[in-house]
N, CA, C and O atoms as a Maestro MAE file, in Angstrom:
{
 s_m_m2io_version
 :::
 2.0.0
}

f_m_ct {
 s_m_title
 :::
 protein
 m_atom[308] {
  # First column is atom index #
  i_m_mmod_type
  r_m_x_coord
  r_m_y_coord
  r_m_z_coord
  i_m_residue_number
  s_m_chain_name
  s_m_pdb_residue_name
  s_m_pdb_atom_name
  i_m_atomic_number
  :::
  1 25 0.845 -1.176 0.000 1 A "UNK " " N  " 7
  2 3 0.000 0.000 0.000 1 A "UNK " " CA " 6
  3 2 0.893 1.243 0.000 1 A "UNK " " C  " 6
  4 15 1.943 1.257 0.643 1 A "UNK " " O  " 8
  5 25 0.481 2.261 -0.707 2 A "UNK " " N  " 7
  6 3 1.236 3.496 -0.823 2 A "UNK " " CA " 6
  7 2 1.163 4.278 0.488 2 A "UNK " " C  " 6
  8 15 0.064 4.560 0.966 2 A "UNK " " O  " 8
  9 25 2.314 4.638 1.086 3 A "UNK " " N  " 7
  10 3 2.276 5.382 2.352 3 A "UNK " " CA " 6
  11 2 1.727 6.797 2.194 3 A "UNK " " C  " 6
  12 15 1.356 7.421 3.188 3 A "UNK " " O  " 8
  13 25 1.669 7.313 0.980 4 A "UNK " " N  " 7
  14 3 1.160 8.667 0.753 4 A "UNK " " CA " 6
  15 2 -0.331 8.687 0.429 4 A "UNK " " C  " 6
  16 15 -0.875 9.741 0.099 4 A "UNK " " O  " 8
  17 25 -0.999 7.536 0.517 5 A "UNK " " N  " 7
  18 3 -2.429 7.508 0.212 5 A "UNK " " CA " 6
  19 2 -3.204 8.253 1.293 5 A "UNK " " C  " 6
  20 15 -2.784 8.341 2.446 5 A "UNK " " O  " 8
  21 25 -4.313 8.769 0.890 6 A "UNK " " N  " 7
  22 3 -5.115 9.605 1.791 6 A "UNK " " CA " 6
  23 2 -6.376 8.860 2.200 6 A "UNK " " C  " 6
  24 15 -7.488 9.333 1.964 6 A "UNK " " O  " 8
  25 25 -6.205 7.711 2.805 7 A "UNK " " N  " 7
  26 3 -7.341 6.875 3.191 7 A "UNK " " CA " 6
  27 2 -8.135 7.522 4.322 7 A "UNK " " C  " 6
  28 15 -9.365 7.472 4.317 7 A "UNK " " O  " 8
  29 25 -7.456 8.122 5.281 8 A "UNK " " N  " 7
  30 3 -8.125 8.675 6.452 8 A "UNK " " CA " 6
  31 2 -8.670 10.076 6.215 8 A "UNK " " C  " 6
  32 15 -9.297 10.648 7.106 8 A "UNK " " O  " 8
  33 25 -8.445 10.632 5.048 9 A "UNK " " N  " 7
  34 3 -8.900 11.991 4.773 9 A "UNK " " CA " 6
  35 2 -10.417 11.997 4.571 9 A "UNK " " C  " 6
  36 15 -10.940 11.158 3.837 9 A "UNK " " O  " 8
  37 25 -11.125 12.923 5.206 10 A "UNK " " N  " 7
  38 3 -12.588 12.965 5.052 10 A "UNK " " CA " 6
  39 2 -12.981 13.335 3.619 10 A "UNK " " C  " 6
  40 15 -12.225 13.987 2.899 10 A "UNK " " O  " 8
  41 25 -14.176 12.903 3.228 11 A "UNK " " N  " 7
  42 3 -14.655 13.170 1.881 11 A "UNK " " CA " 6
  43 2 -15.042 14.630 1.679 11 A "UNK " " C  " 6
  44 15 -14.876 15.165 0.583 11 A "UNK " " O  " 8
  45 25 -15.547 15.267 2.700 12 A "UNK " " N  " 7
  46 3 -15.980 16.651 2.563 12 A "UNK " " CA " 6
  47 2 -15.020 17.583 3.279 12 A "UNK " " C  " 6
  48 15 -14.300 17.181 4.192 12 A "UNK " " O  " 8
  49 25 -15.024 18.799 2.859 13 A "UNK " " N  " 7
  50 3 -14.192 19.841 3.477 13 A "UNK " " CA " 6
  51 2 -15.079 20.788 4.276 13 A "UNK " " C  " 6
  52 15 -15.103 21.986 3.994 13 A "UNK " " O  " 8
  53 25 -15.797 20.286 5.254 14 A "UNK " " N  " 7
  54 3 -16.714 21.091 6.056 14 A "UNK " " CA " 6
  55 2 -15.987 21.774 7.192 14 A "UNK " " C  " 6
  56 15 -14.774 21.976 7.144 14 A "UNK " " O  " 8
  57 25 -16.730 22.119 8.194 15 A "UNK " " N  " 7
  58 3 -16.145 22.739 9.370 15 A "UNK " " CA " 6
  59 2 -16.111 24.247 9.290 15 A "UNK " " C  " 6
  60 15 -16.853 24.873 8.533 15 A "UNK " " O  " 8
  61 25 -15.236 24.807 10.086 16 A "UNK " " N  " 7
  62 3 -15.137 26.255 10.197 16 A "UNK " " CA " 6
  63 2 -14.752 26.943 8.892 16 A "UNK " " C  " 6
  64 15 -15.356 27.963 8.562 16 A "UNK " " O  " 8
  65 25 -13.770 26.437 8.123 17 A "UNK " " N  " 7
  66 3 -13.439 27.117 6.865 17 A "UNK " " CA " 6
  67 2 -14.619 27.184 5.890 17 A "UNK " " C  " 6
  68 15 -14.812 28.193 5.211 17 A "UNK " " O  " 8
  69 25 -15.394 26.124 5.826 18 A "UNK " " N  " 7
  70 3 -16.557 26.129 4.938 18 A "UNK " " CA " 6
  71 2 -17.596 27.133 5.414 18 A "UNK " " C  " 6
  72 15 -18.222 27.817 4.604 18 A "UNK " " O  " 8
  73 25 -17.776 27.222 6.709 19 A "UNK " " N  " 7
  74 3 -18.728 28.182 7.262 19 A "UNK " " CA " 6
  75 2 -18.280 29.609 6.977 19 A "UNK " " C  " 6
  76 15 -19.093 30.456 6.608 19 A "UNK " " O  " 8
  77 25 -16.990 29.874 7.147 20 A "UNK " " N  " 7
  78 3 -16.481 31.216 6.873 20 A "UNK " " CA " 6
  79 2 -16.610 31.574 5.394 20 A "UNK " " C  " 6
  80 15 -16.932 32.714 5.059 20 A "UNK " " O  " 8
  81 25 -16.361 30.611 4.508 21 A "UNK " " N  " 7
  82 3 -16.542 30.873 3.080 21 A "UNK " " CA " 6
  83 2 -18.002 31.161 2.765 21 A "UNK " " C  " 6
  84 15 -18.299 32.055 1.972 21 A "UNK " " O  " 8
  85 25 -18.912 30.417 3.375 22 A "UNK " " N  " 7
  86 3 -20.342 30.640 3.139 22 A "UNK " " CA " 6
  87 2 -20.762 32.020 3.634 22 A "UNK " " C  " 6
  88 15 -21.528 32.713 2.963 22 A "UNK " " O  " 8
  89 25 -20.271 32.420 4.793 23 A "UNK " " N  " 7
  90 3 -20.597 33.759 5.309 23 A "UNK " " CA " 6
  91 2 -20.005 34.853 4.423 23 A "UNK " " C  " 6
  92 15 -20.630 35.893 4.216 23 A "UNK " " O  " 8
  93 25 -18.806 34.619 3.903 24 A "UNK " " N  " 7
  94 3 -18.192 35.603 3.006 24 A "UNK " " CA " 6
  95 2 -19.006 35.737 1.722 24 A "UNK " " C  " 6
  96 15 -19.192 36.845 1.218 24 A "UNK " " O  " 8
  97 25 -19.486 34.628 1.195 25 A "UNK " " N  " 7
  98 3 -20.316 34.673 -0.013 25 A "UNK " " CA " 6
  99 2 -21.594 35.454 0.261 25 A "UNK " " C  " 6
  100 15 -22.001 36.281 -0.555 25 A "UNK " " O  " 8
  101 25 -22.231 35.202 1.400 26 A "UNK " " N  " 7
  102 3 -23.450 35.938 1.742 26 A "UNK " " CA " 6
  103 2 -23.183 37.430 1.915 26 A "UNK " " C  " 6
  104 15 -24.003 38.258 1.519 26 A "UNK " " O  " 8
  105 25 -22.041 37.775 2.504 27 A "UNK " " N  " 7
  106 3 -21.691 39.189 2.678 27 A "UNK " " CA " 6
  107 2 -21.477 39.865 1.335 27 A "UNK " " C  " 6
  108 15 -21.911 41.000 1.140 27 A "UNK " " O  " 8
  109 25 -20.817 39.187 0.405 28 A "UNK " " N  " 7
  110 3 -20.591 39.763 -0.923 28 A "UNK " " CA " 6
  111 2 -21.918 39.945 -1.655 28 A "UNK " " C  " 6
  112 15 -22.138 40.968 -2.304 28 A "UNK " " O  " 8
  113 25 -22.795 38.959 -1.552 29 A "UNK " " N  " 7
  114 3 -24.105 39.076 -2.194 29 A "UNK " " CA " 6
  115 2 -24.904 40.233 -1.599 29 A "UNK " " C  " 6
  116 15 -25.537 40.993 -2.332 29 A "UNK " " O  " 8
  117 25 -24.878 40.368 -0.274 30 A "UNK " " N  " 7
  118 3 -25.594 41.468 0.376 30 A "UNK " " CA " 6
  119 2 -25.028 42.820 -0.048 30 A "UNK " " C  " 6
  120 15 -25.785 43.758 -0.303 30 A "UNK " " O  " 8
  121 25 -23.701 42.924 -0.125 31 A "UNK " " N  " 7
  122 3 -23.079 44.184 -0.552 31 A "UNK " " CA " 6
  123 2 -23.445 44.497 -1.998 31 A "UNK " " C  " 6
  124 15 -23.700 45.654 -2.331 31 A "UNK " " O  " 8
  125 25 -23.473 43.498 -2.851 32 A "UNK " " N  " 7
  126 3 -23.837 43.726 -4.249 32 A "UNK " " CA " 6
  127 2 -25.279 44.203 -4.370 32 A "UNK " " C  " 6
  128 15 -25.570 45.107 -5.152 32 A "UNK " " O  " 8
  129 25 -26.176 43.602 -3.605 33 A "UNK " " N  " 7
  130 3 -27.579 44.023 -3.637 33 A "UNK " " CA " 6
  131 2 -27.716 45.461 -3.161 33 A "UNK " " C  " 6
  132 15 -28.464 46.245 -3.745 33 A "UNK " " O  " 8
  133 25 -26.991 45.808 -2.100 34 A "UNK " " N  " 7
  134 3 -27.040 47.187 -1.588 34 A "UNK " " CA " 6
  135 2 -26.539 48.176 -2.645 34 A "UNK " " C  " 6
  136 15 -27.115 49.251 -2.809 34 A "UNK " " O  " 8
  137 25 -25.480 47.821 -3.355 35 A "UNK " " N  " 7
  138 3 -24.938 48.713 -4.381 35 A "UNK " " CA " 6
  139 2 -25.918 48.862 -5.558 35 A "UNK " " C  " 6
  140 15 -26.071 49.953 -6.106 35 A "UNK " " O  " 8
  141 25 -26.566 47.776 -5.933 36 A "UNK " " N  " 7
  142 3 -27.558 47.854 -7.015 36 A "UNK " " CA " 6
  143 2 -28.704 48.760 -6.594 36 A "UNK " " C  " 6
  144 15 -29.167 49.580 -7.387 36 A "UNK " " O  " 8
  145 25 -29.169 48.622 -5.356 37 A "UNK " " N  " 7
  146 3 -30.241 49.486 -4.864 37 A "UNK " " CA " 6
  147 2 -29.806 50.950 -4.832 37 A "UNK " " C  " 6
  148 15 -30.616 51.843 -5.077 37 A "UNK " " O  " 8
  149 25 -28.546 51.196 -4.535 38 A "UNK " " N  " 7
  150 3 -28.045 52.564 -4.512 38 A "UNK " " CA " 6
  151 2 -27.980 53.134 -5.923 38 A "UNK " " C  " 6
  152 15 -28.351 54.288 -6.142 38 A "UNK " " O  " 8
  153 25 -27.516 52.343 -6.877 39 A "UNK " " N  " 7
  154 3 -27.449 52.805 -8.266 39 A "UNK " " CA " 6
  155 2 -28.840 53.104 -8.806 39 A "UNK " " C  " 6
  156 15 -29.026 54.058 -9.562 39 A "UNK " " O  " 8
  157 25 -29.810 52.293 -8.421 40 A "UNK " " N  " 7
  158 3 -31.182 52.496 -8.883 40 A "UNK " " CA " 6
  159 2 -31.941 53.533 -8.048 40 A "UNK " " C  " 6
  160 15 -33.136 53.738 -8.260 40 A "UNK " " O  " 8
  161 25 -31.272 54.176 -7.120 41 A "UNK " " N  " 7
  162 3 -31.847 55.201 -6.241 41 A "UNK " " CA " 6
  163 2 -32.980 54.677 -5.373 41 A "UNK " " C  " 6
  164 15 -33.848 55.446 -4.961 41 A "UNK " " O  " 8
  165 25 -32.984 53.389 -5.092 42 A "UNK " " N  " 7
  166 3 -33.929 52.835 -4.130 42 A "UNK " " CA " 6
  167 2 -33.471 53.217 -2.729 42 A "UNK " " C  " 6
  168 15 -34.289 53.520 -1.861 42 A "UNK " " O  " 8
  169 25 -32.168 53.201 -2.517 43 A "UNK " " N  " 7
  170 3 -31.560 53.621 -1.258 43 A "UNK " " CA " 6
  171 2 -30.737 54.870 -1.537 43 A "UNK " " C  " 6
  172 15 -29.833 54.828 -2.372 43 A "UNK " " O  " 8
  173 25 -31.027 55.989 -0.858 44 A "UNK " " N  " 7
  174 3 -30.225 57.200 -1.070 44 A "UNK " " CA " 6
  175 2 -28.772 56.986 -0.638 44 A "UNK " " C  " 6
  176 15 -28.500 56.250 0.311 44 A "UNK " " O  " 8
  177 25 -27.851 57.631 -1.339 45 A "UNK " " N  " 7
  178 3 -26.426 57.476 -1.072 45 A "UNK " " CA " 6
  179 2 -26.069 57.911 0.349 45 A "UNK " " C  " 6
  180 15 -25.184 57.321 0.968 45 A "UNK " " O  " 8
  181 25 -26.747 58.936 0.872 46 A "UNK " " N  " 7
  182 3 -26.455 59.408 2.222 46 A "UNK " " CA " 6
  183 2 -26.768 58.331 3.268 46 A "UNK " " C  " 6
  184 15 -26.007 58.135 4.215 46 A "UNK " " O  " 8
  185 25 -27.886 57.644 3.086 47 A "UNK " " N  " 7
  186 3 -28.239 56.573 4.019 47 A "UNK " " CA " 6
  187 2 -27.246 55.424 3.939 47 A "UNK " " C  " 6
  188 15 -26.854 54.867 4.964 47 A "UNK " " O  " 8
  189 25 -26.844 55.071 2.740 48 A "UNK " " N  " 7
  190 3 -25.901 53.974 2.564 48 A "UNK " " CA " 6
  191 2 -24.548 54.339 3.169 48 A "UNK " " C  " 6
  192 15 -23.876 53.487 3.749 48 A "UNK " " O  " 8
  193 25 -24.157 55.580 3.038 49 A "UNK " " N  " 7
  194 3 -22.895 56.022 3.617 49 A "UNK " " CA " 6
  195 2 -22.934 55.907 5.136 49 A "UNK " " C  " 6
  196 15 -21.994 55.402 5.751 49 A "UNK " " O  " 8
  197 25 -24.018 56.376 5.736 50 A "UNK " " N  " 7
  198 3 -24.163 56.295 7.194 50 A "UNK " " CA " 6
  199 2 -24.192 54.841 7.652 50 A "UNK " " C  " 6
  200 15 -23.545 54.483 8.636 50 A "UNK " " O  " 8
  201 25 -24.942 54.006 6.938 51 A "UNK " " N  " 7
  202 3 -25.038 52.591 7.279 51 A "UNK " " CA " 6
  203 2 -23.700 51.901 7.088 51 A "UNK " " C  " 6
  204 15 -23.327 51.040 7.885 51 A "UNK " " O  " 8
  205 25 -22.977 52.266 6.045 52 A "UNK " " N  " 7
  206 3 -21.681 51.654 5.766 52 A "UNK " " CA " 6
  207 2 -20.661 51.939 6.857 52 A "UNK " " C  " 6
  208 15 -19.879 51.062 7.224 52 A "UNK " " O  " 8
  209 25 -20.664 53.160 7.375 53 A "UNK " " N  " 7
  210 3 -19.745 53.503 8.464 53 A "UNK " " CA " 6
  211 2 -20.069 52.679 9.701 53 A "UNK " " C  " 6
  212 15 -19.168 52.155 10.354 53 A "UNK " " O  " 8
  213 25 -21.341 52.564 10.020 54 A "UNK " " N  " 7
  214 3 -21.731 51.765 11.183 54 A "UNK " " CA " 6
  215 2 -21.375 50.290 10.991 54 A "UNK " " C  " 6
  216 15 -20.876 49.646 11.914 54 A "UNK " " O  " 8
  217 25 -21.630 49.757 9.801 55 A "UNK " " N  " 7
  218 3 -21.302 48.353 9.527 55 A "UNK " " CA " 6
  219 2 -19.793 48.122 9.614 55 A "UNK " " C  " 6
  220 15 -19.344 47.102 10.137 55 A "UNK " " O  " 8
  221 25 -19.025 49.064 9.105 56 A "UNK " " N  " 7
  222 3 -17.570 48.957 9.193 56 A "UNK " " CA " 6
  223 2 -17.075 48.950 10.626 56 A "UNK " " C  " 6
  224 15 -16.177 48.180 10.970 56 A "UNK " " O  " 8
  225 25 -17.647 49.796 11.461 57 A "UNK " " N  " 7
  226 3 -17.265 49.826 12.871 57 A "UNK " " CA " 6
  227 2 -17.648 48.522 13.570 57 A "UNK " " C  " 6
  228 15 -16.899 48.023 14.410 57 A "UNK " " O  " 8
  229 25 -18.803 47.976 13.226 58 A "UNK " " N  " 7
  230 3 -19.220 46.699 13.820 58 A "UNK " " CA " 6
  231 2 -18.258 45.590 13.427 58 A "UNK " " C  " 6
  232 15 -17.892 44.759 14.257 58 A "UNK " " O  " 8
  233 25 -17.844 45.574 12.156 59 A "UNK " " N  " 7
  234 3 -16.890 44.559 11.694 59 A "UNK " " CA " 6
  235 2 -15.569 44.695 12.445 59 A "UNK " " C  " 6
  236 15 -14.979 43.691 12.841 59 A "UNK " " O  " 8
  237 25 -15.100 45.924 12.643 60 A "UNK " " N  " 7
  238 3 -13.858 46.130 13.389 60 A "UNK " " CA " 6
  239 2 -13.975 45.657 14.833 60 A "UNK " " C  " 6
  240 15 -13.043 45.054 15.366 60 A "UNK " " O  " 8
  241 25 -15.098 45.923 15.461 61 A "UNK " " N  " 7
  242 3 -15.305 45.497 16.847 61 A "UNK " " CA " 6
  243 2 -15.324 43.974 16.942 61 A "UNK " " C  " 6
  244 15 -14.696 43.399 17.831 61 A "UNK " " O  " 8
  245 25 -16.043 43.321 16.028 62 A "UNK " " N  " 7
  246 3 -16.114 41.854 16.044 62 A "UNK " " CA " 6
  247 2 -14.742 41.246 15.770 62 A "UNK " " C  " 6
  248 15 -14.366 40.259 16.403 62 A "UNK " " O  " 8
  249 25 -13.992 41.824 14.835 63 A "UNK " " N  " 7
  250 3 -12.655 41.311 14.536 63 A "UNK " " CA " 6
  251 2 -11.728 41.474 15.737 63 A "UNK " " C  " 6
  252 15 -10.963 40.565 16.058 63 A "UNK " " O  " 8
  253 25 -11.792 42.618 16.398 64 A "UNK " " N  " 7
  254 3 -10.946 42.837 17.574 64 A "UNK " " CA " 6
  255 2 -11.319 41.866 18.695 64 A "UNK " " C  " 6
  256 15 -10.441 41.346 19.384 64 A "UNK " " O  " 8
  257 25 -12.598 41.624 18.876 65 A "UNK " " N  " 7
  258 3 -13.032 40.675 19.902 65 A "UNK " " CA " 6
  259 2 -12.569 39.258 19.563 65 A "UNK " " C  " 6
  260 15 -12.154 38.517 20.454 65 A "UNK " " O  " 8
  261 25 -12.634 38.877 18.297 66 A "UNK " " N  " 7
  262 3 -12.186 37.540 17.891 66 A "UNK " " CA " 6
  263 2 -10.701 37.365 18.119 66 A "UNK " " C  " 6
  264 15 -10.266 36.306 18.571 66 A "UNK " " O  " 8
  265 25 -9.918 38.378 17.816 67 A "UNK " " N  " 7
  266 3 -8.465 38.308 18.056 67 A "UNK " " CA " 6
  267 2 -8.188 38.220 19.543 67 A "UNK " " C  " 6
  268 15 -7.332 37.445 19.969 67 A "UNK " " O  " 8
  269 25 -8.895 38.996 20.332 68 A "UNK " " N  " 7
  270 3 -8.686 38.960 21.785 68 A "UNK " " CA " 6
  271 2 -9.054 37.588 22.364 68 A "UNK " " C  " 6
  272 15 -8.337 37.059 23.214 68 A "UNK " " O  " 8
  273 25 -10.159 37.022 21.907 69 A "UNK " " N  " 7
  274 3 -10.580 35.715 22.408 69 A "UNK " " CA " 6
  275 2 -9.581 34.643 21.995 69 A "UNK " " C  " 6
  276 15 -9.248 33.767 22.793 69 A "UNK " " O  " 8
  277 25 -9.101 34.702 20.758 70 A "UNK " " N  " 7
  278 3 -8.117 33.720 20.294 70 A "UNK " " CA " 6
  279 2 -6.809 33.844 21.085 70 A "UNK " " C  " 6
  280 15 -6.189 32.836 21.422 70 A "UNK " " O  " 8
  281 25 -6.400 35.060 21.376 71 A "UNK " " N  " 7
  282 3 -5.183 35.285 22.150 71 A "UNK " " CA " 6
  283 2 -5.335 34.741 23.567 71 A "UNK " " C  " 6
  284 15 -4.428 34.088 24.083 71 A "UNK " " O  " 8
  285 25 -6.469 35.005 24.191 72 A "UNK " " N  " 7
  286 3 -6.715 34.502 25.531 72 A "UNK " " CA " 6
  287 2 -6.798 32.977 25.568 72 A "UNK " " C  " 6
  288 15 -6.327 32.340 26.510 72 A "UNK " " O  " 8
  289 25 -7.402 32.402 24.529 73 A "UNK " " N  " 7
  290 3 -7.538 30.941 24.484 73 A "UNK " " CA " 6
  291 2 -6.169 30.262 24.327 73 A "UNK " " C  " 6
  292 15 -5.938 29.210 24.923 73 A "UNK " " O  " 8
  293 25 -5.275 30.838 23.547 74 A "UNK " " N  " 7
  294 3 -3.945 30.267 23.373 74 A "UNK " " CA " 6
  295 2 -3.098 30.448 24.624 74 A "UNK " " C  " 6
  296 15 -2.267 29.597 24.941 74 A "UNK " " O  " 8
  297 25 -3.300 31.533 25.324 75 A "UNK " " N  " 7
  298 3 -2.503 31.807 26.531 75 A "UNK " " CA " 6
  299 2 -2.799 30.843 27.660 75 A "UNK " " C  " 6
  300 15 -1.965 30.660 28.547 75 A "UNK " " O  " 8
  301 25 -3.958 30.229 27.647 76 A "UNK " " N  " 7
  302 3 -4.333 29.309 28.708 76 A "UNK " " CA " 6
  303 2 -3.724 27.928 28.579 76 A "UNK " " C  " 6
  304 15 -3.833 27.124 29.504 76 A "UNK " " O  " 8
  305 25 -3.087 27.630 27.458 77 A "UNK " " N  " 7
  306 3 -2.526 26.288 27.238 77 A "UNK " " CA " 6
  307 2 -1.128 26.167 27.747 77 A "UNK " " C  " 6
  308 15 -0.521 25.102 27.636 77 A "UNK " " O  " 8
  :::
 }
 m_bond[307] {
  # First column is bond index #
  i_m_from
  i_m_to
  i_m_order
  :::
  1 1 2 1
  2 2 3 1
  3 3 4 2
  4 3 5 1
  5 5 6 1
  6 6 7 1
  7 7 8 2
  8 7 9 1
  9 9 10 1
  10 10 11 1
  11 11 12 2
  12 11 13 1
  13 13 14 1
  14 14 15 1
  15 15 16 2
  16 15 17 1
  17 17 18 1
  18 18 19 1
  19 19 20 2
  20 19 21 1
  21 21 22 1
  22 22 23 1
  23 23 24 2
  24 23 25 1
  25 25 26 1
  26 26 27 1
  27 27 28 2
  28 27 29 1
  29 29 30 1
  30 30 31 1
  31 31 32 2
  32 31 33 1
  33 33 34 1
  34 34 35 1
  35 35 36 2
  36 35 37 1
  37 37 38 1
  38 38 39 1
  39 39 40 2
  40 39 41 1
  41 41 42 1
  42 42 43 1
  43 43 44 2
  44 43 45 1
  45 45 46 1
  46 46 47 1
  47 47 48 2
  48 47 49 1
  49 49 50 1
  50 50 51 1
  51 51 52 2
  52 51 53 1
  53 53 54 1
  54 54 55 1
  55 55 56 2
  56 55 57 1
  57 57 58 1
  58 58 59 1
  59 59 60 2
  60 59 61 1
  61 61 62 1
  62 62 63 1
  63 63 64 2
  64 63 65 1
  65 65 66 1
  66 66 67 1
  67 67 68 2
  68 67 69 1
  69 69 70 1
  70 70 71 1
  71 71 72 2
  72 71 73 1
  73 73 74 1
  74 74 75 1
  75 75 76 2
  76 75 77 1
  77 77 78 1
  78 78 79 1
  79 79 80 2
  80 79 81 1
  81 81 82 1
  82 82 83 1
  83 83 84 2
  84 83 85 1
  85 85 86 1
  86 86 87 1
  87 87 88 2
  88 87 89 1
  89 89 90 1
  90 90 91 1
  91 91 92 2
  92 91 93 1
  93 93 94 1
  94 94 95 1
  95 95 96 2
  96 95 97 1
  97 97 98 1
  98 98 99 1
  99 99 100 2
  100 99 101 1
  101 101 102 1
  102 102 103 1
  103 103 104 2
  104 103 105 1
  105 105 106 1
  106 106 107 1
  107 107 108 2
  108 107 109 1
  109 109 110 1
  110 110 111 1
  111 111 112 2
  112 111 113 1
  113 113 114 1
  114 114 115 1
  115 115 116 2
  116 115 117 1
  117 117 118 1
  118 118 119 1
  119 119 120 2
  120 119 121 1
  121 121 122 1
  122 122 123 1
  123 123 124 2
  124 123 125 1
  125 125 126 1
  126 126 127 1
  127 127 128 2
  128 127 129 1
  129 129 130 1
  130 130 131 1
  131 131 132 2
  132 131 133 1
  133 133 134 1
  134 134 135 1
  135 135 136 2
  136 135 137 1
  137 137 138 1
  138 138 139 1
  139 139 140 2
  140 139 141 1
  141 141 142 1
  142 142 143 1
  143 143 144 2
  144 143 145 1
  145 145 146 1
  146 146 147 1
  147 147 148 2
  148 147 149 1
  149 149 150 1
  150 150 151 1
  151 151 152 2
  152 151 153 1
  153 153 154 1
  154 154 155 1
  155 155 156 2
  156 155 157 1
  157 157 158 1
  158 158 159 1
  159 159 160 2
  160 159 161 1
  161 161 162 1
  162 162 163 1
  163 163 164 2
  164 163 165 1
  165 165 166 1
  166 166 167 1
  167 167 168 2
  168 167 169 1
  169 169 170 1
  170 170 171 1
  171 171 172 2
  172 171 173 1
  173 173 174 1
  174 174 175 1
  175 175 176 2
  176 175 177 1
  177 177 178 1
  178 178 179 1
  179 179 180 2
  180 179 181 1
  181 181 182 1
  182 182 183 1
  183 183 184 2
  184 183 185 1
  185 185 186 1
  186 186 187 1
  187 187 188 2
  188 187 189 1
  189 189 190 1
  190 190 191 1
  191 191 192 2
  192 191 193 1
  193 193 194 1
  194 194 195 1
  195 195 196 2
  196 195 197 1
  197 197 198 1
  198 198 199 1
  199 199 200 2
  200 199 201 1
  201 201 202 1
  202 202 203 1
  203 203 204 2
  204 203 205 1
  205 205 206 1
  206 206 207 1
  207 207 208 2
  208 207 209 1
  209 209 210 1
  210 210 211 1
  211 211 212 2
  212 211 213 1
  213 213 214 1
  214 214 215 1
  215 215 216 2
  216 215 217 1
  217 217 218 1
  218 218 219 1
  219 219 220 2
  220 219 221 1
  221 221 222 1
  222 222 223 1
  223 223 224 2
  224 223 225 1
  225 225 226 1
  226 226 227 1
  227 227 228 2
  228 227 229 1
  229 229 230 1
  230 230 231 1
  231 231 232 2
  232 231 233 1
  233 233 234 1
  234 234 235 1
  235 235 236 2
  236 235 237 1
  237 237 238 1
  238 238 239 1
  239 239 240 2
  240 239 241 1
  241 241 242 1
  242 242 243 1
  243 243 244 2
  244 243 245 1
  245 245 246 1
  246 246 247 1
  247 247 248 2
  248 247 249 1
  249 249 250 1
  250 250 251 1
  251 251 252 2
  252 251 253 1
  253 253 254 1
  254 254 255 1
  255 255 256 2
  256 255 257 1
  257 257 258 1
  258 258 259 1
  259 259 260 2
  260 259 261 1
  261 261 262 1
  262 262 263 1
  263 263 264 2
  264 263 265 1
  265 265 266 1
  266 266 267 1
  267 267 268 2
  268 267 269 1
  269 269 270 1
  270 270 271 1
  271 271 272 2
  272 271 273 1
  273 273 274 1
  274 274 275 1
  275 275 276 2
  276 275 277 1
  277 277 278 1
  278 278 279 1
  279 279 280 2
  280 279 281 1
  281 281 282 1
  282 282 283 1
  283 283 284 2
  284 283 285 1
  285 285 286 1
  286 286 287 1
  287 287 288 2
  288 287 289 1
  289 289 290 1
  290 290 291 1
  291 291 292 2
  292 291 293 1
  293 293 294 1
  294 294 295 1
  295 295 296 2
  296 295 297 1
  297 297 298 1
  298 298 299 1
  299 299 300 2
  300 299 301 1
  301 301 302 1
  302 302 303 1
  303 303 304 2
  304 303 305 1
  305 305 306 1
  306 306 307 1
  307 307 308 2
  :::
 }
}
């Protein structure tokens, strides 16, 4: 038997990376829909700008919290 065979490798690539890719796809789709609505003047540019700043700040807060939690989790080992 070939020692480099991948018998124990799972058939699917699920887990956290798949979930993150799925969330990224949904975020891109949501951003595209928002931009289309802005181009069609369904959503005024001023509202989108205000919403975009708030969404950006939320993303920064969540990212900082995730880094802090990961750092704390590694420090405990």
